[in-house]
SETOR-292199 format. One record per residue: x, y, z of N, C-alpha, C in turn; residue number from 1; residue in three letters. Coordinates in Angstrom, 2 decimals. Example, Ala and Ser with C-alpha at 12.3 -4.5 7.8 and 13.67 -1.06 7.14 Angstrom:
2
   neast  nnorth     nup  caeast canorth    caup   ceast  cnorth     cup resi resn
   13.19   -5.69    7.80   12.30   -4.50    7.80   13.20   -3.30    7.80    1  ALA
   12.85   -2.25    7.08   13.67   -1.06    7.14   12.90    0.03    7.87    2  SER
This chain:
276
   neast  nnorth     nup  caeast canorth    caup   ceast  cnorth     cup resi resn
   92.10  -80.83 -221.67   91.26  -80.11 -222.64   90.95  -78.91 -221.89    1  UNK
   91.11  -77.69 -222.87   90.81  -76.48 -222.18   89.46  -76.17 -221.82    2  UNK
   89.35  -75.46 -220.68   87.99  -75.28 -220.30   87.04  -74.50 -221.32    3  UNK
   87.55  -73.82 -222.32   86.76  -73.40 -223.66   85.77  -74.48 -223.78    4  UNK
   86.20  -75.88 -223.92   85.78  -76.94 -224.52   84.10  -76.91 -224.09    5  UNK
   83.66  -76.36 -222.85   82.55  -76.70 -222.54   81.86  -75.17 -222.50    6  UNK
   82.66  -74.00 -222.07   81.92  -73.02 -221.87   81.63  -71.79 -223.26    7  UNK
   82.01  -72.75 -224.33   81.59  -72.13 -225.57   79.95  -72.28 -225.58    8  UNK
   79.58  -73.39 -225.41   77.89  -73.69 -225.79   77.37  -73.06 -224.48    9  UNK
   78.24  -72.86 -223.22   77.52  -72.30 -222.17   77.23  -70.94 -222.61   10  UNK
   78.10  -70.28 -223.42   77.48  -68.89 -223.72   76.30  -68.80 -224.68   11  UNK
   75.97  -70.02 -225.37   74.62  -70.07 -225.95   73.32  -70.35 -225.04   12  UNK
   73.79  -71.53 -224.28   72.52  -71.94 -223.68   72.51  -71.17 -222.23   13  UNK
   73.13  -70.68 -221.60   72.96  -70.07 -220.17   72.66  -68.54 -220.38   14  UNK
   72.64  -67.91 -221.64   72.12  -66.59 -221.73   70.75  -66.21 -221.29   15  UNK
   70.74  -65.21 -220.37   69.36  -65.03 -219.83   69.11  -63.45 -219.71   16  UNK
   70.27  -62.58 -219.88   70.12  -61.29 -219.40   69.60  -60.35 -220.43   17  UNK
   69.64  -60.41 -221.56   69.24  -59.44 -222.59   67.62  -59.54 -222.76   18  UNK
   66.90  -60.54 -222.85   65.40  -60.46 -223.08   65.12  -59.43 -224.15   19  UNK
   64.03  -58.66 -223.83   63.45  -57.71 -224.83   64.27  -56.46 -224.52   20  UNK
   64.90  -56.14 -223.65   65.69  -54.97 -223.31   67.19  -54.95 -223.72   21  UNK
   67.54  -54.75 -224.70   69.07  -54.74 -225.08   69.71  -53.79 -224.32   22  UNK
   70.79  -54.25 -223.52   71.72  -53.37 -222.72   72.82  -53.96 -222.39   23  UNK
   73.82  -53.24 -221.90   74.98  -53.74 -221.68   75.31  -53.55 -220.10   24  UNK
   75.96  -54.28 -219.47   76.48  -54.25 -217.91   77.87  -54.46 -218.18   25  UNK
   78.76  -53.69 -217.77   80.13  -53.53 -217.54   80.46  -54.06 -216.20   26  UNK
   81.15  -55.04 -215.96   81.77  -55.35 -214.74   83.18  -55.05 -214.37   27  UNK
   83.52  -54.55 -213.35   84.72  -54.22 -212.64   85.26  -55.63 -212.08   28  UNK
   86.68  -55.58 -212.05   87.34  -57.02 -211.75   86.78  -57.62 -210.35   29  UNK
   86.57  -56.88 -209.44   86.05  -57.40 -208.20   84.57  -57.92 -208.07   30  UNK
   83.68  -57.27 -208.98   82.50  -57.80 -209.14   82.40  -59.07 -210.12   31  UNK
   83.51  -59.43 -211.06   83.44  -60.20 -211.78   83.87  -61.42 -211.01   32  UNK
   84.84  -61.33 -210.01   85.40  -62.42 -209.16   84.25  -62.94 -208.48   33  UNK
   83.63  -61.80 -207.69   82.31  -62.33 -206.75   81.56  -63.19 -207.38   34  UNK
   81.22  -62.81 -208.67   80.00  -63.59 -209.21   80.63  -64.99 -210.12   35  UNK
   81.88  -65.23 -209.93   82.37  -66.39 -210.44   82.92  -66.17 -211.96   36  UNK
   82.90  -64.90 -212.68   83.08  -64.55 -213.86   84.69  -64.52 -213.98   37  UNK
   85.47  -65.42 -214.65   86.71  -65.28 -214.95   87.08  -66.13 -216.00   38  UNK
   88.42  -66.09 -216.32   88.91  -66.76 -217.54   88.72  -68.28 -217.37   39  UNK
   88.51  -68.92 -216.24   87.90  -70.23 -216.25   86.48  -70.70 -216.59   40  UNK
   85.53  -69.66 -216.15   84.18  -69.91 -216.45   83.76  -69.08 -217.73   41  UNK
   84.38  -68.07 -218.10   83.97  -67.55 -219.44   85.21  -67.09 -220.46   42  UNK
   85.88  -68.21 -220.92   86.95  -67.63 -221.83   86.51  -67.38 -223.18   43  UNK
   87.38  -66.97 -223.95   87.22  -66.75 -225.33   86.74  -67.88 -226.19   44  UNK
   85.50  -67.86 -226.58   85.06  -69.04 -227.37   85.72  -69.37 -228.73   45  UNK
   86.42  -68.18 -229.13   87.00  -68.16 -230.53   88.29  -69.31 -230.50   46  UNK
   88.71  -69.75 -229.36   89.70  -70.57 -229.33   89.33  -71.82 -229.35   47  UNK
   88.11  -72.13 -229.28   87.45  -73.49 -228.96   87.77  -74.16 -230.21   48  UNK
   87.38  -73.89 -231.60   87.41  -74.31 -232.75   88.68  -74.89 -233.19   49  UNK
   89.60  -74.02 -232.67   91.03  -74.34 -232.90   91.71  -75.36 -232.15   50  UNK
   91.35  -75.42 -230.76   91.79  -76.32 -229.74   91.27  -77.58 -230.01   51  UNK
   89.89  -77.87 -230.38   89.41  -79.14 -230.68   89.93  -79.76 -231.61   52  UNK
   90.59  -79.37 -232.53   91.20  -79.96 -233.91   92.02  -81.09 -233.50   53  UNK
   92.54  -81.05 -232.35   93.42  -82.42 -231.91   92.81  -83.51 -231.48   54  UNK
   91.44  -83.40 -231.05   90.72  -84.61 -230.74   89.58  -85.16 -231.94   55  UNK
   89.95  -84.52 -233.00   89.06  -85.12 -233.96   89.44  -86.66 -234.51   56  UNK
   88.78  -87.20 -234.74   87.28  -87.15 -235.33   86.48  -87.17 -234.14   57  UNK
   85.24  -86.36 -234.05   84.60  -86.16 -233.10   83.53  -87.40 -232.80   58  UNK
   83.66  -88.18 -231.78   82.93  -89.36 -231.50   81.50  -89.25 -231.37   59  UNK
   80.79  -89.23 -232.54   79.41  -88.94 -232.41   78.42  -90.02 -231.61   60  UNK
   78.80  -91.17 -231.90   78.11  -92.18 -231.15   77.94  -91.81 -229.64   61  UNK
   79.10  -91.56 -229.04   78.92  -90.99 -227.73   77.98  -90.06 -227.22   62  UNK
   77.78  -89.16 -228.29   76.67  -88.19 -227.99   75.18  -88.68 -228.29   63  UNK
   75.39  -89.41 -229.36   73.99  -89.75 -229.72   73.39  -90.91 -228.67   64  UNK
   74.28  -91.24 -227.86   73.83  -92.32 -226.99   73.34  -91.79 -225.64   65  UNK
   73.55  -90.36 -225.40   73.17  -89.65 -224.35   71.64  -89.59 -224.24   66  UNK
   71.15  -89.73 -222.79   69.74  -89.66 -222.63   69.26  -88.14 -222.49   67  UNK
   68.95  -87.64 -223.59   68.29  -86.29 -223.69   67.01  -86.10 -222.91   68  UNK
   66.40  -87.05 -222.39   65.12  -86.80 -221.78   65.33  -86.84 -220.22   69  UNK
   66.33  -87.17 -219.83   66.67  -87.19 -218.30   66.18  -86.00 -217.68   70  UNK
   65.78  -86.09 -216.53   65.52  -85.20 -215.45   66.01  -85.37 -214.16   71  UNK
   66.13  -84.46 -213.37   66.70  -84.46 -212.18   66.09  -83.90 -210.97   72  UNK
   65.97  -84.42 -209.80   65.16  -83.95 -208.51   66.10  -83.07 -207.76   73  UNK
   67.31  -82.49 -208.23   67.87  -81.34 -207.43   68.68  -80.53 -208.57   74  UNK
   69.04  -79.21 -207.93   69.56  -78.22 -208.72   71.08  -78.55 -209.00   75  UNK
   71.71  -79.33 -208.12   73.31  -79.68 -208.64   73.34  -80.63 -209.74   76  UNK
   72.56  -81.64 -209.83   72.70  -82.53 -210.69   72.14  -81.90 -211.99   77  UNK
   71.14  -81.04 -211.87   70.50  -80.11 -213.11   71.61  -79.37 -213.76   78  UNK
   72.38  -78.59 -213.01   73.31  -77.67 -213.50   74.51  -78.47 -214.13   79  UNK
   75.00  -79.58 -213.47   75.90  -80.25 -214.00   75.74  -80.89 -215.45   80  UNK
   74.36  -81.40 -215.27   74.05  -81.98 -216.73   73.64  -81.15 -217.82   81  UNK
   73.39  -79.70 -217.28   73.12  -78.74 -218.28   74.24  -78.56 -218.97   82  UNK
   75.34  -78.51 -218.03   76.67  -78.07 -218.85   77.03  -79.30 -219.62   83  UNK
   76.71  -80.28 -219.26   77.18  -81.62 -220.07   76.56  -81.67 -221.43   84  UNK
   75.07  -81.18 -221.33   74.37  -80.96 -222.75   74.97  -80.09 -223.61   85  UNK
   75.49  -78.96 -222.93   76.08  -78.04 -223.85   77.38  -78.55 -224.33   86  UNK
   78.14  -79.43 -223.76   79.41  -79.73 -224.31   78.96  -80.86 -225.60   87  UNK
   77.90  -81.53 -225.37   77.27  -82.49 -226.35   76.89  -81.51 -227.68   88  UNK
   76.30  -80.53 -227.36   75.92  -79.53 -228.42   77.14  -79.13 -229.16   89  UNK
   78.13  -78.69 -228.42   79.55  -78.34 -229.34   79.88  -79.31 -230.16   90  UNK
   79.86  -80.56 -229.75   80.41  -81.64 -230.59   79.56  -81.90 -231.68   91  UNK
   78.28  -81.84 -231.54   77.26  -81.77 -232.63   77.31  -80.85 -233.63   92  UNK
   77.76  -79.42 -233.42   78.07  -78.46 -234.04   79.33  -78.71 -234.94   93  UNK
   80.45  -79.33 -234.24   81.84  -79.51 -234.94   81.54  -80.69 -235.85   94  UNK
   80.77  -81.56 -235.70   80.38  -82.64 -236.36   79.41  -82.32 -237.49   95  UNK
   78.93  -81.15 -237.41   77.77  -80.91 -238.32   76.58  -81.96 -238.39   96  UNK
   76.20  -82.26 -237.47   74.88  -83.40 -237.26   73.60  -82.74 -236.94   97  UNK
   72.70  -82.40 -237.90   71.67  -81.56 -237.79   70.55  -82.48 -236.69   98  UNK
   70.48  -83.69 -236.70   69.79  -84.44 -235.98   69.90  -84.32 -234.29   99  UNK
   71.19  -84.28 -234.09   71.74  -84.12 -232.73   71.66  -82.72 -232.23  100  UNK
   71.79  -81.52 -233.20   71.64  -80.27 -232.72   70.33  -80.27 -232.27  101  UNK
   69.31  -80.55 -233.10   67.70  -80.48 -232.76   67.65  -81.19 -231.43  102  UNK
   68.04  -82.41 -231.12   68.01  -82.88 -229.85   68.64  -82.29 -228.59  103  UNK
   69.77  -81.81 -228.70   70.41  -80.99 -227.73   69.67  -79.70 -227.36  104  UNK
   69.14  -79.15 -228.46   68.41  -77.62 -228.46   67.39  -78.06 -227.58  105  UNK
   66.43  -78.94 -227.77   65.27  -79.14 -227.12   65.45  -79.45 -225.63  106  UNK
   66.40  -80.43 -225.46   66.84  -80.91 -224.15   67.43  -79.42 -223.18  107  UNK
   68.15  -78.76 -223.82   68.91  -77.44 -223.07   67.40  -76.83 -222.64  108  UNK
   66.49  -76.57 -223.48   65.31  -75.82 -223.16   64.79  -76.47 -221.89  109  UNK
   64.59  -77.85 -221.92   63.82  -78.32 -220.81   64.74  -78.22 -219.50  110  UNK
   65.83  -78.49 -219.54   66.80  -78.41 -218.24   66.69  -76.70 -218.03  111  UNK
   66.75  -75.85 -218.79   66.94  -74.47 -218.71   65.58  -73.94 -217.69  112  UNK
   64.48  -74.73 -218.00   63.28  -74.33 -217.14   63.56  -74.64 -215.66  113  UNK
   64.20  -75.71 -215.55   64.32  -76.18 -214.08   65.26  -75.26 -213.38  114  UNK
   66.10  -74.64 -214.16   67.29  -73.63 -213.66   66.86  -72.27 -213.64  115  UNK
   65.43  -72.12 -213.98   64.94  -70.78 -213.84   65.31  -69.90 -215.18  116  UNK
   65.83  -70.30 -216.22   66.37  -69.48 -217.34   65.71  -69.84 -218.62  117  UNK
   64.76  -70.54 -218.39   64.08  -71.07 -219.81   63.28  -70.17 -220.71  118  UNK
   62.54  -69.16 -219.98   62.18  -68.13 -221.02   62.93  -67.07 -221.68  119  UNK
   64.09  -66.86 -221.13   65.06  -66.10 -221.73   66.04  -66.57 -222.81  120  UNK
   65.98  -67.95 -222.56   67.09  -68.75 -223.41   66.27  -69.21 -224.71  121  UNK
   64.94  -68.92 -225.03   64.21  -69.36 -225.95   64.83  -68.90 -227.44  122  UNK
   65.19  -67.44 -227.09   65.68  -66.68 -228.46   66.84  -67.37 -228.91  123  UNK
   67.75  -67.62 -228.07   69.03  -68.24 -228.60   69.04  -69.64 -228.96  124  UNK
   68.13  -70.39 -228.02   67.87  -71.76 -228.54   67.02  -71.86 -229.64  125  UNK
   66.16  -71.01 -230.08   65.53  -71.25 -231.32   66.38  -70.91 -232.34  126  UNK
   67.21  -69.86 -232.45   68.34  -69.68 -233.26   69.27  -70.98 -233.52  127  UNK
   69.68  -71.48 -232.52   70.36  -72.50 -232.49   69.51  -73.84 -233.47  128  UNK
   68.26  -73.99 -233.26   67.62  -75.02 -233.95   67.40  -74.75 -235.37  129  UNK
   67.20  -73.35 -235.65   66.91  -73.15 -236.99   68.26  -73.10 -237.96  130  UNK
   69.30  -72.62 -237.27   70.60  -72.76 -237.88   70.90  -74.16 -238.23  131  UNK
   70.83  -75.05 -237.08   71.23  -76.31 -237.38   70.15  -77.04 -238.38  132  UNK
   69.02  -76.84 -238.51   67.96  -77.43 -239.40   68.48  -77.01 -240.79  133  UNK
   68.95  -75.65 -240.84   69.58  -75.30 -242.42   70.70  -75.83 -242.73  134  UNK
   71.55  -76.26 -241.59   73.05  -76.70 -241.83   73.85  -75.66 -242.06  135  UNK
   73.51  -74.27 -241.34   74.33  -73.29 -241.74   75.38  -73.27 -240.45  136  UNK
   76.45  -73.85 -240.83   77.46  -74.19 -239.69   78.32  -72.76 -239.49  137  UNK
   78.60  -72.01 -240.47   79.47  -70.90 -240.25   78.58  -69.90 -239.28  138  UNK
   77.32  -69.77 -239.67   76.64  -68.89 -238.88   76.21  -69.41 -237.28  139  UNK
   76.31  -70.85 -237.28   76.06  -71.19 -235.82   77.37  -71.09 -235.25  140  UNK
   78.31  -71.08 -235.68   79.73  -70.63 -234.97   79.69  -69.34 -234.64  141  UNK
   79.30  -68.37 -235.53   79.25  -66.92 -235.22   78.00  -66.74 -234.05  142  UNK
   77.08  -67.48 -234.16   76.21  -67.19 -233.12   76.66  -67.67 -231.77  143  UNK
   77.50  -68.72 -231.74   78.09  -69.07 -230.36   79.14  -67.98 -229.87  144  UNK
   79.91  -67.33 -230.86   80.83  -66.32 -230.49   79.99  -64.96 -230.15  145  UNK
   79.03  -64.44 -230.76   78.16  -63.61 -230.47   77.54  -63.45 -228.89  146  UNK
   77.29  -64.74 -228.58   76.78  -64.99 -227.24   77.55  -64.87 -226.06  147  UNK
   78.89  -64.84 -226.39   79.81  -64.85 -225.29   79.80  -63.91 -224.26  148  UNK
   79.38  -62.60 -224.63   79.12  -61.57 -223.68   77.93  -61.78 -222.85  149  UNK
   76.99  -62.65 -223.39   75.64  -62.87 -222.50   75.87  -63.81 -221.21  150  UNK
   77.00  -64.73 -221.29   77.31  -65.24 -220.16   77.53  -64.51 -218.69  151  UNK
   78.15  -63.37 -219.07   78.42  -62.55 -217.93   76.95  -62.05 -217.11  152  UNK
   76.38  -61.44 -218.25   75.07  -60.97 -217.91   74.13  -61.83 -217.34  153  UNK
   73.98  -63.17 -217.87   73.41  -64.12 -217.03   73.67  -64.44 -215.87  154  UNK
   75.01  -64.44 -215.31   75.61  -64.62 -213.99   74.94  -63.50 -213.19  155  UNK
   75.22  -62.12 -213.77   74.74  -61.03 -212.90   73.03  -61.25 -212.39  156  UNK
   72.19  -61.49 -213.42   70.88  -61.88 -212.99   70.60  -62.89 -212.26  157  UNK
   71.15  -63.99 -212.37   70.85  -65.09 -211.70   71.46  -64.97 -210.27  158  UNK
   72.53  -64.39 -209.96   72.95  -64.28 -208.67   73.24  -65.61 -208.04  159  UNK
   73.63  -66.57 -208.78   73.91  -67.73 -208.45   75.29  -68.37 -208.79  160  UNK
   76.19  -67.91 -207.98   77.34  -68.34 -208.32   77.92  -69.98 -208.40  161  UNK
   77.16  -70.52 -207.43   77.18  -71.91 -207.41   76.84  -72.69 -208.55  162  UNK
   75.74  -72.27 -209.05   75.12  -72.87 -210.27   75.94  -72.46 -211.46  163  UNK
   76.54  -71.46 -211.51   77.44  -70.97 -212.71   78.74  -71.97 -212.60  164  UNK
   79.12  -72.22 -211.49   80.35  -73.22 -211.39   80.12  -74.45 -211.83  165  UNK
   78.91  -75.04 -211.24   78.40  -76.38 -211.45   78.12  -76.63 -213.13  166  UNK
   77.39  -75.75 -213.65   77.31  -75.83 -215.03   78.37  -75.89 -215.87  167  UNK
   79.50  -75.11 -215.29   80.95  -75.11 -216.13   81.49  -76.51 -215.86  168  UNK
   81.42  -76.93 -214.55   82.04  -78.08 -214.40   81.54  -79.32 -214.89  169  UNK
   80.36  -79.31 -215.01   79.50  -80.53 -215.95   80.18  -80.51 -217.14  170  UNK
   80.16  -79.30 -217.80   80.56  -79.29 -219.09   81.95  -79.77 -219.41  171  UNK
   82.75  -79.21 -218.38   84.30  -79.61 -218.44   84.40  -81.28 -218.27  172  UNK
   83.51  -81.56 -217.37   83.85  -83.18 -217.13   83.43  -84.06 -218.24  173  UNK
   82.27  -83.55 -218.93   81.88  -84.10 -220.09   82.93  -84.22 -221.22  174  UNK
   83.41  -82.78 -221.50   84.31  -82.87 -222.53   85.71  -83.56 -222.07  175  UNK
   86.18  -83.52 -220.81   87.31  -84.33 -220.48   87.15  -85.88 -220.74  176  UNK
   85.77  -86.37 -220.54   85.55  -87.68 -220.90   85.75  -87.93 -222.17  177  UNK
   84.95  -87.44 -222.98   85.07  -87.52 -224.42   86.75  -87.14 -224.94  178  UNK
   87.28  -86.35 -224.50   88.50  -86.18 -224.88   89.41  -87.44 -224.64  179  UNK
   89.26  -87.82 -223.27   90.38  -89.20 -223.00   89.56  -90.39 -223.54  180  UNK
   88.41  -90.42 -224.09   88.13  -91.57 -224.72   88.74  -91.70 -226.31  181  UNK
   88.77  -90.32 -226.78   89.57  -90.41 -228.10   90.91  -90.62 -227.92  182  UNK
   91.41  -90.17 -226.96   92.85  -90.24 -226.97   93.18  -91.75 -226.62  183  UNK
   92.60  -92.37 -225.66   92.89  -93.68 -225.39   92.65  -94.64 -226.60  184  UNK
   91.65  -94.31 -227.57   91.24  -95.29 -228.59   92.32  -95.06 -229.83  185  UNK
   92.93  -93.68 -229.75   93.84  -93.41 -230.67   94.91  -92.34 -230.30  186  UNK
   95.83  -93.10 -229.65   96.73  -92.37 -228.72   97.93  -91.59 -229.49  187  UNK
   98.08  -90.44 -229.14   99.32  -89.49 -229.40   99.65  -88.70 -228.33  188  UNK
  100.77  -88.61 -228.39  101.27  -87.45 -227.36  100.59  -86.28 -227.32  189  UNK
  100.58  -85.71 -228.40  100.03  -84.29 -228.62   98.47  -84.49 -228.10  190  UNK
   97.67  -85.31 -228.46   96.38  -85.46 -227.91   96.62  -85.54 -226.26  191  UNK
   97.28  -86.45 -225.90   97.42  -86.65 -224.42   97.79  -85.22 -223.78  192  UNK
   98.74  -84.63 -224.33   99.11  -83.45 -223.75   98.12  -82.53 -223.59  193  UNK
   97.11  -82.43 -224.64   96.15  -81.44 -224.78   94.97  -81.81 -223.56  194  UNK
   95.06  -82.77 -222.87   94.25  -83.18 -221.70   94.60  -82.52 -220.36  195  UNK
   96.03  -82.23 -220.28   96.72  -82.02 -218.91   96.27  -80.36 -218.88  196  UNK
   95.43  -80.14 -218.06   94.80  -78.71 -217.48   94.74  -78.90 -215.84  197  UNK
   95.86  -78.82 -215.23   95.98  -79.04 -213.61   95.35  -77.81 -213.07  198  UNK
   95.57  -76.73 -213.68   94.98  -75.42 -213.22   93.46  -75.46 -213.20  199  UNK
   92.80  -76.05 -214.34   91.54  -76.18 -214.28   90.87  -77.16 -213.29  200  UNK
   91.72  -78.26 -213.22   91.27  -79.27 -212.14   91.20  -78.95 -210.74  201  UNK
   92.37  -77.92 -210.53   92.56  -77.31 -209.28   91.38  -76.37 -208.84  202  UNK
   90.77  -75.49 -209.85   89.93  -74.60 -209.95   88.56  -75.36 -209.43  203  UNK
   88.20  -76.14 -210.04   86.85  -77.01 -209.93   86.94  -77.81 -208.50  204  UNK
   88.06  -78.29 -208.24   88.26  -79.01 -206.87   87.92  -78.08 -205.85  205  UNK
   88.62  -76.71 -206.05   88.37  -75.63 -205.03   86.89  -75.50 -204.82  206  UNK
   86.20  -75.38 -206.22   84.73  -75.13 -206.18   83.89  -76.07 -205.40  207  UNK
   84.31  -77.26 -205.69   83.35  -78.37 -204.97   83.75  -78.16 -203.39  208  UNK
   84.79  -77.88 -203.00   85.18  -77.76 -201.60   84.36  -76.30 -200.98  209  UNK
   83.87  -75.61 -201.72   83.22  -74.44 -201.21   81.60  -74.64 -201.13  210  UNK
   81.27  -75.83 -201.60   79.72  -75.81 -201.73   79.11  -75.96 -200.35  211  UNK
   77.99  -75.70 -200.14   77.19  -75.81 -198.79   77.46  -77.23 -198.17  212  UNK
   78.01  -77.07 -196.74   78.61  -78.44 -196.30   77.26  -79.55 -196.23  213  UNK
   76.15  -79.26 -196.34   75.15  -80.28 -196.40   75.18  -81.08 -197.84  214  UNK
   75.57  -80.25 -198.90   75.40  -80.65 -200.22   76.96  -81.34 -200.41  215  UNK
   78.00  -80.81 -199.92   79.36  -81.16 -200.20   79.45  -82.74 -199.71  216  UNK
   78.90  -82.85 -198.54   79.22  -84.11 -197.74   78.08  -85.33 -198.28  217  UNK
   77.40  -84.94 -199.32   76.68  -86.10 -199.62   77.34  -87.21 -200.55  218  UNK
   76.81  -88.40 -200.56   77.35  -89.48 -201.45   77.59  -89.05 -202.90  219  UNK
   76.80  -88.32 -203.34   76.82  -87.76 -204.70   78.00  -87.01 -205.00  220  UNK
   78.06  -85.92 -204.16   79.34  -85.04 -204.34   80.69  -85.47 -204.02  221  UNK
   80.54  -86.45 -202.88   82.08  -86.98 -202.57   82.49  -88.06 -203.63  222  UNK
   81.61  -88.76 -204.31   82.04  -89.47 -205.23   82.64  -88.93 -206.41  223  UNK
   81.92  -87.86 -206.88   82.56  -86.98 -207.91   83.78  -86.45 -207.48  224  UNK
   83.95  -85.85 -206.37   85.33  -85.24 -205.84   86.24  -86.06 -205.77  225  UNK
   86.05  -87.14 -205.25   87.31  -88.32 -204.93   87.75  -88.60 -206.17  226  UNK
   87.14  -88.91 -207.24   87.39  -89.23 -208.45   88.27  -88.16 -209.18  227  UNK
   87.63  -87.11 -209.17   88.43  -85.93 -209.76   89.77  -85.72 -208.89  228  UNK
   89.97  -85.89 -207.90   91.13  -85.70 -207.30   92.08  -86.70 -207.59  229  UNK
   91.49  -87.98 -207.87   92.45  -88.94 -208.43   93.18  -88.65 -209.79  230  UNK
   91.97  -87.99 -210.74   92.41  -87.45 -212.08   93.86  -86.44 -211.89  231  UNK
   93.32  -85.55 -210.81   94.43  -84.53 -210.51   95.66  -85.11 -210.33  232  UNK
   95.73  -86.16 -209.32   96.93  -86.78 -209.00   97.67  -87.35 -210.11  233  UNK
   97.12  -87.99 -211.03   97.55  -88.78 -212.23   98.17  -87.65 -213.00  234  UNK
   97.44  -86.31 -213.13   98.00  -85.14 -213.88   99.22  -84.71 -213.38  235  UNK
   99.51  -84.70 -211.98  100.48  -84.39 -211.27  101.79  -85.37 -211.47  236  UNK
  101.35  -86.63 -211.62  102.41  -87.54 -211.76  103.03  -87.41 -213.37  237  UNK
  102.21  -86.76 -214.05  102.88  -86.65 -215.59  103.42  -85.13 -215.80  238  UNK
  103.45  -84.21 -214.89  103.84  -83.08 -214.88  105.12  -83.04 -215.73  239  UNK
  104.94  -81.90 -216.80  106.16  -81.74 -217.62  106.23  -82.44 -218.83  240  UNK
  105.40  -83.45 -218.95  105.44  -84.33 -220.12  103.98  -84.71 -220.49  241  UNK
  103.80  -85.41 -221.90  102.53  -86.11 -222.03  102.38  -87.18 -221.35  242  UNK
  101.23  -87.38 -220.73  100.70  -88.71 -220.12  100.72  -89.66 -221.05  243  UNK
  101.32  -90.95 -220.39  101.28  -92.16 -221.11   99.75  -92.78 -221.61  244  UNK
   99.95  -93.75 -222.37   98.61  -94.37 -222.83   98.12  -95.06 -221.58  245  UNK
   98.66  -95.55 -220.72   98.25  -96.19 -219.40   97.55  -95.05 -218.56  246  UNK
   98.27  -93.92 -218.44   97.77  -92.77 -217.49   96.45  -92.36 -218.28  247  UNK
   96.45  -92.24 -219.43   95.29  -91.88 -220.12   94.01  -92.78 -219.83  248  UNK
   94.23  -93.92 -220.16   93.36  -95.02 -219.89   92.85  -94.94 -218.38  249  UNK
   93.60  -94.79 -217.39   93.23  -94.51 -215.97   92.14  -93.37 -215.97  250  UNK
   92.73  -92.29 -216.56   91.92  -90.98 -216.42   90.49  -91.16 -217.12  251  UNK
   90.46  -91.90 -218.21   89.35  -92.21 -218.89   88.34  -93.13 -217.99  252  UNK
   88.84  -93.96 -217.54   87.88  -94.71 -216.65   87.25  -93.97 -215.41  253  UNK
   88.13  -93.10 -214.95   87.64  -92.18 -213.79   86.61  -91.39 -214.37  254  UNK
   86.87  -90.64 -215.41   85.98  -89.69 -216.16   84.67  -90.24 -216.59  255  UNK
   84.77  -91.44 -217.04   83.33  -92.39 -217.37   82.59  -92.43 -216.05  256  UNK
   83.48  -93.01 -215.14   82.78  -93.14 -213.65   82.00  -91.87 -213.23  257  UNK
   82.81  -90.67 -213.31   82.14  -89.57 -212.82   80.81  -89.18 -213.64  258  UNK
   80.85  -89.37 -214.74   79.84  -88.90 -215.70   78.64  -89.70 -215.66  259  UNK
   78.89  -90.99 -215.38   77.66  -91.71 -214.90   77.17  -91.31 -213.32  260  UNK
   78.12  -91.04 -212.64   77.70  -90.54 -211.21   76.85  -89.33 -211.42  261  UNK
   77.30  -88.37 -212.24   76.58  -87.37 -212.52   75.06  -87.40 -212.94  262  UNK
   74.92  -88.57 -213.74   73.37  -88.67 -214.18   72.72  -89.64 -213.16  263  UNK
   73.50  -90.19 -212.04   72.73  -91.37 -211.39   71.36  -90.72 -210.61  264  UNK
   70.54  -91.69 -210.48   69.53  -91.19 -209.69   69.93  -91.33 -208.02  265  UNK
   69.47  -90.29 -207.47   69.58  -90.14 -206.14   68.56  -89.83 -205.21  266  UNK
   68.46  -89.99 -203.88   67.33  -89.83 -203.02   67.40  -88.31 -202.56  267  UNK
   66.47  -88.02 -201.70   66.54  -86.54 -201.33   67.68  -86.26 -200.15  268  UNK
   68.40  -87.17 -200.00   69.61  -86.93 -199.09   70.94  -86.95 -199.86  269  UNK
   70.86  -87.18 -201.45   72.14  -87.19 -202.21   72.75  -88.62 -202.07  270  UNK
   71.96  -89.50 -201.49   72.70  -90.94 -201.87   72.11  -91.55 -202.95  271  UNK
   73.16  -92.23 -203.66   72.97  -92.79 -204.96   72.27  -94.14 -204.78  272  UNK
   71.21  -94.26 -205.58   70.29  -95.23 -205.62   70.89  -96.30 -206.44  273  UNK
   71.22  -97.46 -205.97   71.72  -98.58 -206.69   70.88  -99.12 -207.75  274  UNK
   71.29  -99.44 -208.99   70.60 -100.33 -210.00   69.89  -99.41 -210.92  275  UNK
   70.16  -98.01 -210.79   69.50  -97.14 -211.71   70.14  -96.96 -213.19  276  UNK
């Protein structure tokens, strides 16, 4: 599934740069790369609605069962799950689910406060809630498209490259999980081929390797990394062809495990607390 799957809602939920003072900031290529702003973190969201057609119908039960009230004691998990919430919000928009839009919008605001972007997120989040309440799906999509440029400005002001990557990774992992579940339940070569984005997998594996060593070596991060490496290996096995149903099922199981790990309770040393 293309990285655009999760970064579309990232454009909505992670906007922090405009506030009361409307202005534009133009980045040169070197500044964009330094801040993690590139085709993988901020692609055009107009591709999103077309590319998701192959994975319809949207599995609303998967989103409705999410724990929208969960909070985390560390920035890493908060960032990952912020991205996952963004992805859930996208599916809610596609499925035109008013109730879920409301839940996602409120959860995004709560998580945004933990990431120090809550105050400036309010304007866009309120727009999301209002449009969702009215069922104005066309305007909702336009709102997502209009906020695309805000992602770059958010990264500039946050000056937190790691956070930006982990928000993106969390959204992609959630989107990939849902895509594999849909494909495993109703397999077609076209759907299976849509899951294969080895360049995106390589990109995020590299981002995980560049984390601060103390964080990178925790049980939490190593568990996520090892499973993503296995998914990448399966993608390599199916190079040049659509993955088989068996391969999709293997990737689905790994993706489900990763997303459970993302939401797991951990101690202050990044060790996963069993039985949570």
